[in-house]
N, C-alpha and C positions, 0 to 999 in steps of 0.2 A: 116116634122120638128118634132124632138123628143121633148117630153114634160118631164120636170123634175117632179118627184113625191116624196112626202114625205110619201107615204103609208108604213105602217109597214110591216116588213118581217114576214110572218106568217108560215114560214117553219123552221125546225130545222135541223142543220147539225153538226155532231160530228165526229171527226176522232181520233182514238186511235191506238197506236202500241203496240201489245201484244208480249211478249217474249215467243212465243210458235209457233209451226208449224200450218199452216192453217187448216189441217185436224183435229187437236185437237181442235182448237178454234171453228170450225164449229160444231164438235161433242158436245161441251159444250152448244151450242145454240139449239141443236136438240134432245138431250137425256134428258128426264125428270129427270133421276137419278142424272145428273150433274146440270141441269138448276135450280133445287130447291136450290142449294147452293149459287147462286149469283143473282138471279132475285129479283128485287125490291130494293128500296132505303135501305141504311144502317139502321139497327134497325128494319126493317120489317122482318117478317118470312113467308116463302112460305109454305102453308099448303098442297097444292096438285097441280099437274100439269098434264094436259091431252093434248096430241098433236096428231093430225091425220095428219102426216107429208106428205102431198101430195097437189098438187094444188086443191083447193076446200075443203080441209080438215079443220075442225075447231080446234081451240085451246082455252083452258081456264086455267087460273092460279088463285088459291085462295090464298090470302095473309092476314096477320094480321098486323096492324100498331102497333107501340110501345104503343099506348093508348088503345089497345084491339079492335079496329074496324076492322071487317072483310069485305073484298071486293074482287071483281073478276076483272080480266083483261081478255079480250077475243078477238077473231077475226077469220079470215079465211085466210089460206095461199093462195096467188095468184100465186106465182112462187117459185120453189125450184130448184136451180142448184148447186148440190153437187160438190165441197165444196166452191163454189164461191159466191152465192147470195141467200138471202131469202127475199121475198116480201110478206107482210102480212098486214091485217087491224088490228087496235088496238083500243079497247074501254074499258070503265070502267062501272061496276055496283057498286054503292055505296049505302049503306043502307039509306032509306028514300028519295032517289033522283031518278028521272027517268034516264034510261040509257043514257049516253052521246053519242055524235056522234062518229063513228069510223073514224080513220084517217089512211091513207096509210103510211106504213113504209117500208124502204128498208135497209137491212144490206148487205154490199158487203165486201168480205174477199179476200185480196190480199196477196200473199206470197212475203216476202221481206227478203232474206238472212236468212231463217229459222225462221223469225218472221212473224207476221200477222198484216197487216194494216186493221183495221175495218173502213169503211166509212159508217156512219149511216145517213139516211135522213128520216124525218117524216114531214108530212104536207099535206094539208094546214089546219092550226088550225083556229078556229073561233075567238080567241082573243090572244093578246100578253101574257096575264096571263096563258092561256092554254099552249102556246108554252114554256113559261119560267118554268112552273111546270113540263112539260115533260123533259125539258133539265136538270133540277135538278135531277129528278128521274132516267133518263137514265145515267147521269154522275155518280151518286152514284152506280148504278148497274154495270157500267163498272169498277169502282174502286173495287167493290166486285169480279168481274170476274178476275181482276188482282191478287187480294189476293188469290182467289181459285186456279188459275194457279200456284201461288207460293207454296201453300199447297200441290198440286198434285206433283209438282217437288220434294219437300222435303220428301214426303211420299215414293217415289220410291228409 
């Protein structure tokens, strides 16, 4: 007999459709020269980006918040299937706090009539607040990725 539970969902699921081919969207996720233009919530500035793009390779991105606080996001790539999927761990280093736990994230890229459907999953989080904070950050980053794609299209 199945039991009903009111346990909170501690996983994040975001789906976006980008008006660009899958190869390009995948490249913008994996090339530091592009990634620095859209990573992080709106108002944050990416200071540096280091990617060792292979299973077992580390990544680290340094950012600055609008109030001037510097912090790092980091992790390890678990799986890379060009141009279909990236699986990685994701954690934060914030000044004055111990490093937080890393959480597994998966970005899947599907071609749809010349556009790209991103299916993003991250979890399991320790708290609802952690999940909601990541949802806000990723949603803002994906908005910036949309803007960056628009800028690239207009520059050519």
